[in-house]
Each structure stands twice: as C-alpha cells, then as structure tokens.
BAZA-414163 format. One record per residue (C-alpha): residue in three letters; x negated, y negated, z; residue number from 0. Coordinates in pm, 1 decimal, decimal comma. Layout:
BEGIN
 res        X        Y        Z   n
 Ala        X        Y        Z NUM
...
This chain:
BEGIN
 res        X        Y        Z   n
 Met   -812,7   4273,8   2119,4   0
 Ala   -734,6   4264,2   1747,1   1
 Gln   -414,3   4105,8   1629,5   2
 Pro   -169,9   4343,2   1452,1   3
 Phe   -176,1   4301,6   1073,7   4
 Asp    196,1   4224,7   1047,6   5
 Ser    166,6   3930,3   1289,8   6
 Phe    -49,5   3717,2   1055,8   7
 Pro    140,5   3427,8    893,5   8
 Ile    215,3   3482,4    526,2   9
 Ser    174,8   3186,2    293,0  10
 Ser    303,4   3168,3    -61,6  11
 Glu     52,8   2890,1   -140,6  12
 Arg   -223,0   3031,2   -361,8  13
 Arg   -386,8   2707,7   -472,0  14
 Ser   -743,8   2652,9   -363,6  15
 Arg   -725,8   2271,7   -387,8  16
 Lys   -492,3   2030,9   -209,2  17
 Arg   -230,5   1875,8   -438,1  18
 Phe   -136,5   1510,2   -409,1  19
 Pro    211,0   1394,4   -512,5  20
 Leu    183,6   1138,9   -789,0  21
 Ala    452,7   1005,3  -1020,3  22
 Leu    286,6    848,6  -1324,1  23
 Ala    373,6    849,7  -1691,7  24
 Ala    122,8   1035,2  -1907,5  25
 Glu     60,0   1086,2  -2275,9  26
 Tyr    -74,7   1417,6  -2398,5  27
 Arg   -248,0   1549,9  -2706,4  28
 Leu   -280,4   1918,6  -2782,5  29
 Leu   -630,0   1997,6  -2902,6  30
 Gly   -721,0   2239,5  -3181,2  31
 Asp   -534,1   2351,4  -3491,6  32
 Ala   -184,3   2280,7  -3356,6  33
 Glu   -251,4   1917,1  -3265,5  34
 Arg     60,5   1749,4  -3127,2  35
 His    129,0   1433,9  -2929,0  36
 Gly    389,7   1360,9  -2667,2  37
 Ser    457,8   1221,3  -2324,7  38
 Gly    559,1   1338,5  -1981,2  39
 Arg    535,0   1257,0  -1613,8  40
 Ile    274,8   1378,7  -1365,8  41
 Arg    433,2   1535,8  -1056,8  42
 Asn    116,8   1623,8   -864,5  43
 Ile   -258,5   1628,3   -909,7  44
 Ser   -564,8   1789,4   -751,3  45
 Ser   -936,4   1805,1   -816,9  46
 Ser   -882,1   2106,0  -1040,7  47
 Gly   -552,8   2042,1  -1214,5  48
 Val   -225,1   1864,0  -1265,7  49
 Phe    143,3   1949,3  -1303,9  50
 Leu    302,7   1764,8  -1594,7  51
 Glu    678,8   1745,5  -1635,3  52
 Val    765,3   1766,0  -2006,3  53
 Ala   1080,6   1839,5  -2201,8  54
 Asp    923,5   2072,2  -2460,6  55
 Arg    709,9   2286,8  -2228,0  56
 Asp    765,8   2606,6  -2432,4  57
 Leu    578,9   2454,9  -2725,8  58
 Leu    271,9   2360,6  -2521,1  59
 Ser    -17,0   2600,7  -2483,7  60
 Gly   -392,9   2606,6  -2518,9  61
 Trp   -623,4   2308,1  -2468,5  62
 Ile   -475,5   1969,3  -2387,7  63
 Glu   -585,0   1612,8  -2315,7  64
 Leu   -389,6   1380,8  -2083,8  65
 Met   -415,6   1000,8  -2077,9  66
 Val   -277,1    830,8  -1765,5  67
 Asn   -256,5    458,1  -1691,2  68
 Trp   -406,3    453,1  -1341,3  69
 Pro   -218,4    239,0  -1084,0  70
 Cys   -536,9     80,8   -938,4  71
 Leu   -749,5   -191,8  -1095,5  72
 Leu  -1127,5   -183,1  -1111,6  73
 Asp  -1259,9   -473,4   -904,2  74
 Gly   -900,9   -591,1   -868,2  75
 Glu   -874,1   -703,3  -1230,7  76
 Cys   -956,5   -436,3  -1489,8  77
 Pro   -696,2   -166,5  -1572,4  78
 Leu   -815,7    194,7  -1571,8  79
 Lys   -708,2    498,8  -1768,9  80
 Leu   -763,6    850,8  -1636,6  81
 Val   -843,9   1099,5  -1913,7  82
 Leu   -815,8   1470,2  -1826,0  83
 Lys   -900,7   1764,6  -2049,2  84
 Gly   -808,7   2120,7  -1969,5  85
 Arg   -587,8   2410,9  -2062,0  86
 Val   -226,7   2501,2  -1999,4  87
 Val   -227,9   2786,2  -1747,3  88
 Arg    138,9   2813,4  -1649,1  89
 Arg    486,7   2707,5  -1759,5  90
 Glu    768,5   2643,4  -1516,0  91
 Asp   1126,3   2532,2  -1563,5  92
 Arg   1037,1   2160,7  -1542,8  93
 Gly    689,5   2144,6  -1694,2  94
 Ile    340,4   2285,2  -1730,4  95
 Ala     40,9   2338,5  -1503,4  96
 Ile   -292,4   2229,3  -1646,6  97
 Glu   -628,4   2346,9  -1516,9  98
 Ser   -865,3   2054,5  -1565,3  99
 Asn  -1225,8   2114,0  -1660,8 100
 Glu  -1314,9   1753,9  -1744,0 101
 His  -1195,6   1416,0  -1618,0 102
 Glu  -1313,9   1058,0  -1637,4 103
 Phe  -1194,8    704,9  -1586,3 104
 Arg  -1214,0    459,1  -1872,6 105
 Thr  -1148,3     91,1  -1863,0 106
 Ala   -823,0     10,4  -2038,6 107
 Gly   -819,1   -370,3  -2041,9 108
 Pro   -839,5   -576,4  -2361,0 109
 Ala  -1140,5   -769,3  -2231,0 110
 Ser  -1333,7   -451,5  -2158,5 111
 Gly  -1387,2   -341,3  -2516,4 112
 Ala  -1287,6     13,6  -2407,8 113
 Lys  -1624,7     62,4  -2239,2 114
 Leu  -1657,3    406,5  -2084,3 115
 Leu  -1700,1    417,5  -1708,8 116
 Asn  -1816,5    726,9  -1529,8 117
 Leu  -1619,3    672,3  -1209,6 118
 Lys  -1500,1    962,2   -999,5 119
 Leu  -1269,5    934,5   -700,1 120
 Leu  -1337,1   1156,5   -402,0 121
 Phe  -1035,6   1379,6   -454,8 122
 Phe  -1128,8   1449,3   -817,4 123
 His  -1458,9   1619,5   -743,4 124
 Pro  -1420,1   1989,6   -824,5 125
C-alpha cells in the first residue's frame, strides 16, 4: 500500500554534496575588473563548494579565488596550499557560499620551489 504524501519526512537540506566542518584561515582574491584581496575563515567545505566567513560579505560577488594553508603535510614534511576557484552564489549573515569549479593542491614549502602538484583528495572529487 502506498504511503500518504503528508507522512514523508521533510528536509530543509537542499545540498547535493556532504559538507565537512572545517575551521581554517583563508585568503581570497576577487577575480575580474573589481579585483580585491582579503581574508576570512572557512566554516565548511564539500566537493562542490565552501562557506567562507568574512566581515565584508556585501562587497563580495562574482568570481573568487581562495588560498588555504592545508593542515596536512605531503609525505609528512612538505606544507600544502589548497587553491579553489569559483563564484559567490549566496550571502548569509556571517559570510558567503562559494560554488567551486576548480581546485588543486600546491606545495607551499620554501624547499619546494612552489612546484604545482595535481593532488586530489577523495572528498574533493565533484
């Protein structure tokens, strides 16, 4: 027998990807004509986006690049930097939601010569 329509659970969650809580400092750069720089704090991240807490969220729109010092070391010794590019899709009272269309890890250590690494963690695959 079919279940009555009004007995289905209603969820307010509309995201298609699981979000992971993450509290890391991030630097941002607005791309395009209105290039600006600033900093904020990541609140959560998924394979398709990130929520960034920033003080001046009303001034942020369009395409953006985030640079995050990653908390894990490559091979236990080389610092990594996560670089995300995407667009601001929503503003909330504490920050902005960014839909990411590009992400990569770069080595960030002085001995590395800023060599680009094409590393992807499992939860970053779109």
